[in-house]
C-alpha atoms as one frame of an Amber mdcrd trajectory, in Angstrom:
protein
   0.026  -0.009   0.001   1.059   3.634  -0.631   0.648   5.587   2.540   0.901
   9.215   3.291   2.281   9.830   6.840   1.428  13.158   8.423   2.937  15.001
  11.406   6.277  13.132  10.937   9.572  13.817  12.784  12.890  11.938  12.184
  12.147   9.364  14.781   8.772   8.604  13.216  10.447   7.750   9.787  13.195
   5.838  11.511  10.883   3.455  13.373   8.223   3.132  10.686  10.871   2.267
   8.022  12.391  -0.287  10.393   9.034  -1.902  11.033   8.429  -2.024   7.207
  11.226  -4.471   6.927  11.368  -5.693   3.287   9.516  -2.596   2.134   6.133
  -4.112   1.663   4.507  -0.736   1.842   5.554   2.566   0.358   5.624   5.653
   2.681   5.632   9.316   1.906   6.441  11.331   4.945   5.006  14.805   5.627
   6.098  17.111   8.328   2.777  19.015   7.906  -0.240  18.242  10.083  -3.229
  16.898   8.388  -6.136  19.438   8.152  -8.371  20.900   5.464  -5.370  22.880
   4.042  -2.987  19.948   3.750  -5.388  17.167   2.870  -4.458  17.438  -0.835
  -1.199  15.693   0.100  -2.999  12.488   0.516  -3.764  12.421  -3.284  -2.462
   9.353  -4.983  -2.204   7.250  -1.746  -4.206   4.289  -0.611  -4.127   5.133
   3.186  -2.910   7.776   5.556  -1.130   7.575   8.949  -1.850  10.265  11.470
  -0.911  11.329  14.935  -2.456  13.147  17.936  -2.678  16.738  16.570  -3.865
  15.894  13.071  -7.379  17.166  12.512  -9.866  14.670  10.874 -13.204  16.528
  10.947 -16.181  15.392   8.903 -15.128  17.907   6.184 -11.485  16.567   6.114
 -12.796  13.031   6.007 -15.092  13.834   3.089 -12.067  15.295   1.191 -10.112
  12.135   1.947 -12.970   9.959   0.637 -13.001  12.035  -2.566  -9.207  11.307
  -2.927  -9.889   7.530  -2.590  -8.628   7.137   0.862 -10.365   4.178   2.620
  -8.252   3.549   5.594  -6.692   5.634   8.371  -3.960   4.262  10.581  -3.573
   6.285  13.752  -0.192   5.858  15.418  -1.496   6.670  18.753  -3.999   5.414
  21.306  -6.240   8.408  21.531  -8.822   9.031  18.637 -10.712  12.091  19.738
  -9.185  13.918  16.818 -11.248  11.791  14.351 -14.958  12.343  13.675 -15.426
   8.521  14.080 -19.080   8.493  13.421 -18.651  10.303  10.092 -15.827   8.085
   9.146 -18.026   5.042   9.746 -20.895   6.510   7.709 -18.708   7.122   4.639
 -16.968   3.767   4.869 -13.497   4.808   5.960 -11.881   2.389   8.378  -9.808
   3.696  11.293  -7.369   1.825  13.515  -5.311   2.838  16.476  -2.502   1.671
  18.771  -4.292   0.798  22.022  -1.136  -0.181  23.814   2.458   0.784  23.138
   4.087   1.083  26.530   1.952   1.677  29.513   5.128   1.830  31.531   6.456
   4.763  29.610   3.533   6.996  30.401   3.056   5.849  33.926   6.785   6.294
  34.659   6.630   9.779  33.262   3.564  10.692  35.354   5.585   9.647  38.337
   8.404  11.722  37.186   6.319  14.814  37.119   5.053  14.072  40.657   8.496
  13.600  42.109   9.959  16.582  40.153   7.101  18.971  41.290   7.222  17.754
  44.847  10.964  18.059  45.251  11.152  21.094  43.042  13.823  19.527  40.863
  13.244  21.978  38.000  13.941  24.961  40.350  16.906  23.384  41.913  18.513
  22.539  38.619  18.116  26.194  37.519  19.367  27.461  40.829  22.592  25.378
  40.815  23.350  26.287  37.180  23.258  29.894  38.358  25.701  29.259  41.240
  22.858  29.343  43.935  23.087  26.413  46.208  20.473  27.518  48.704  17.785
  25.116  49.466  15.348  27.653  50.846  11.877  27.253  49.241  12.660  23.774
  47.879  11.021  21.772  50.732   8.894  18.902  49.625   6.815  16.181  51.267
   6.978  12.358  51.790   4.903  10.445  49.269   4.602   7.770  51.900   1.346
   8.040  53.504  -0.206  10.236  50.890  -3.437   9.462  48.988  -3.182   9.486
  45.163  -6.252   9.405  43.007  -6.070   7.781  39.590  -8.887   8.877  37.248
  -8.830   5.991  34.693  -7.601   2.599  35.546  -6.911   1.076  32.102  -3.439
  -0.359  31.390  -1.616   2.917  32.083  -3.615   3.587  35.336  -2.862   0.091
  36.537   0.745   0.261  35.835   0.729   3.628  37.714  -0.924   1.993  40.718
   1.501  -0.832  40.678   4.508   1.592  40.735   2.927   3.735  43.540   2.402
   0.620  45.752   6.335   0.749  46.324   5.935   4.259  47.789   3.595   3.314
  50.572   0.752   5.495  49.358  -3.033   4.889  49.495  -4.316   4.573  45.967
  -7.911   5.503  45.018  -9.343   4.795  41.518 -12.325   5.929  39.482 -13.311
   4.351  36.183 -16.719   3.775  34.509 -15.331   0.353  33.713 -13.788  -1.075
  36.892 -11.025  -3.678  36.584 -10.473  -6.449  38.950  -6.635  -6.197  38.627
  -6.891  -2.733  40.162  -8.657  -4.072  43.241  -5.472  -5.668  44.419  -3.635
  -2.339  44.321  -6.139   0.253  45.263  -9.717   1.131  46.123 -12.391   2.249
  43.750 -14.478   5.165  44.893 -16.812   7.792  43.168 -15.231  10.726  41.587
 -16.234  13.234  44.224 -14.689  11.060  46.897 -11.478  10.764  44.921 -11.257
  14.460  44.563 -12.016  15.144  48.228  -9.467  12.618  49.687  -6.503  12.853
  47.273  -3.395  14.762  47.802  -2.522  14.033  44.154  -4.862  13.510  41.274
  -3.476  11.881  38.115  -5.476  11.602  34.898  -5.266   8.390  32.918  -8.692
   8.364  31.157  -9.482   8.882  27.539 -11.002  12.034  26.176 -14.762  11.553
  25.765 -17.823  13.956  25.963 -18.133  12.717  29.510 -14.539  13.370  30.432
 -14.140  16.784  28.594 -12.971  19.263  31.230 -13.358  16.714  34.048 -10.982
  19.097  35.798 -12.785  22.368  35.949 -13.596  25.012  38.629 -16.265  22.705
  40.180 -14.085  19.759  40.503 -11.097  21.851  41.712 -13.322  23.250  44.453
 -13.930  19.793  45.753 -10.248  19.014  46.133  -7.919  19.383  49.116  -6.288
  22.772  49.255  -2.774  22.539  47.765  -3.673  19.463  45.657  -1.260  18.313
  42.984  -2.901  17.720  39.490  -1.026  15.643  36.869  -2.215  15.085  33.317
  -0.387  12.818  30.856  -3.525  11.711  28.978  -5.374  14.320  26.805  -5.132
  18.155  27.152  -8.892  18.813  26.973  -9.335  16.814  30.172  -8.283  20.061
  31.924  -9.901  23.450  31.639  -6.836  25.530  31.681  -8.209  28.867  32.578
  -9.949  27.263  35.641  -6.620  25.675  36.695  -4.973  29.072  36.455  -7.469
  30.500  38.959  -6.895  27.446  41.113  -3.091  28.049  40.984  -3.638  31.771
  41.815  -5.868  31.114  44.757  -3.566  28.343  46.205  -6.255  25.785  45.862
  -3.940  23.961  43.410  -0.406  23.670  44.829   1.209  21.788  41.975   0.429
  21.174  38.305   2.148  18.791  35.884   0.937  18.864  32.291   2.356  16.728
  29.471  -0.691  17.650  27.314  -2.601  20.875  26.552  -5.918  21.492  25.135
  -4.527  23.930  22.532  -1.265  22.131  21.911  -1.662  21.376  18.238   0.092
  24.563  16.937   2.818  24.513  19.607   3.813  21.081  20.860   6.572  19.205
  18.850   7.738  22.503  17.349  10.797  24.629  18.116   9.318  28.052  18.775
  12.372  29.395  20.750  12.799  32.203  18.264   9.204  33.242  18.199   6.606
  34.974  20.313   4.095  32.367  21.466   0.715  33.762  20.963  -1.188  31.426
  23.372  -1.615  33.674  26.524  -2.958  30.770  28.569  -0.035  28.651  27.975
   2.421  31.457  28.708   0.603  32.122  31.891   0.865  28.465  33.025   4.536
  28.096  32.293   5.180  31.277  34.344   4.097  29.648  37.574   6.932  28.310
  39.653   4.841  25.255  40.741   3.983  24.255  37.270   5.784  21.850  35.006
   4.695  21.735  31.294   6.244  19.228  28.878   5.617  18.729  25.238   3.574
  15.547  25.021   6.542  13.421  25.605   5.289  10.805  28.188   5.053   8.053
  25.549   8.559   8.920  24.091  10.642   5.918  24.684  12.468   3.587  22.287
  10.257   0.741  23.417   7.076   2.780  22.868   8.200   3.992  19.381   9.123
   0.478  18.207   5.686  -0.859  19.458   3.711   2.088  17.917   5.410   1.460
  14.379   4.973  -2.267  14.654   1.347  -2.166  15.582   0.668   0.600  12.988
   2.198  -1.642  10.336   0.293  -4.681  11.626  -2.947  -2.608  11.290  -1.928
  -1.612   7.757  -1.224  -5.175   6.774  -4.520  -6.482   8.160  -6.465  -3.877
   6.100  -4.444  -4.560   2.911  -5.034  -8.354   3.316  -8.794  -7.933   4.064
  -8.304  -9.316   7.610 -10.053  -8.414  10.668  -9.055  -5.146  12.109  -8.318
  -6.117  15.732  -7.395  -2.434  16.560 -10.252  -0.809  14.749 -11.898   2.248
  16.374 -15.748   1.747  16.411 -18.594   3.911  17.281 -19.193   1.778  20.381
 -15.781   2.876  21.809 -17.061   6.586  22.046 -19.176   5.879  25.003
């Protein structure tokens, strides 16, 4: 198959080409994100391969259909960037990579927790400037804390497993409870999780029900000085509401690897430009906030698994086989 690959960096090409082995499929790599202005690049291809910040609205899907595209291989777990209902209605199949390395994301979430707690980012900058004072760098023991995990899928369960070694109390919330989590933590309702947790870490998908699950109302239910971590999807968090929580002290620490308006910023080098997103600029100005550029997944293991599963999905479609990783309408609920 001839595949147009959007939003590609050097590492995407490296791992996809390695997974392609004998060159069964032909790739054309484009740095551009897929949207209504770049969809023409898909012309002459059998399928497209997209990432988290490509935009596949009904209009873009109709344009792809007109170009003869019948298959979309997402090289990510999330699929909120695709109008799945419309894709289904016009006969375009969509697959994703449901699991690539839950350890990578869970370990990164823990990294954010530890760095924020012990103020590693501030200590690093101080020492580089010759300032060896530890005033203002005091943290707290995780041991004995309560950590709430919103979402107990594979990543959430790995997170719970890791946290068990720190002697913390783990609470979980999920609309689909999992028996494995029961051995590591306790399921509670969302309000209880917010009220009792010192740290709230998000590991759920973005759906209509989870959109802005962290907003002014949920923040008000949390302990004063709570730490909030998001390594899942940016739109789970209402950023302006979080800013107000930070200003009031209701939120004591914030770690974001994802951001609702990240599409035009993340994965790009904008060091020589004036960033126009005032909300993002305000967030990174807080000393108790860490923002990273959607890198939680970014390990060699994860990249290898993403590429291999993506190619497996392509092969299944090309051979008329069952699409085990198909994204269906039923998955939207």
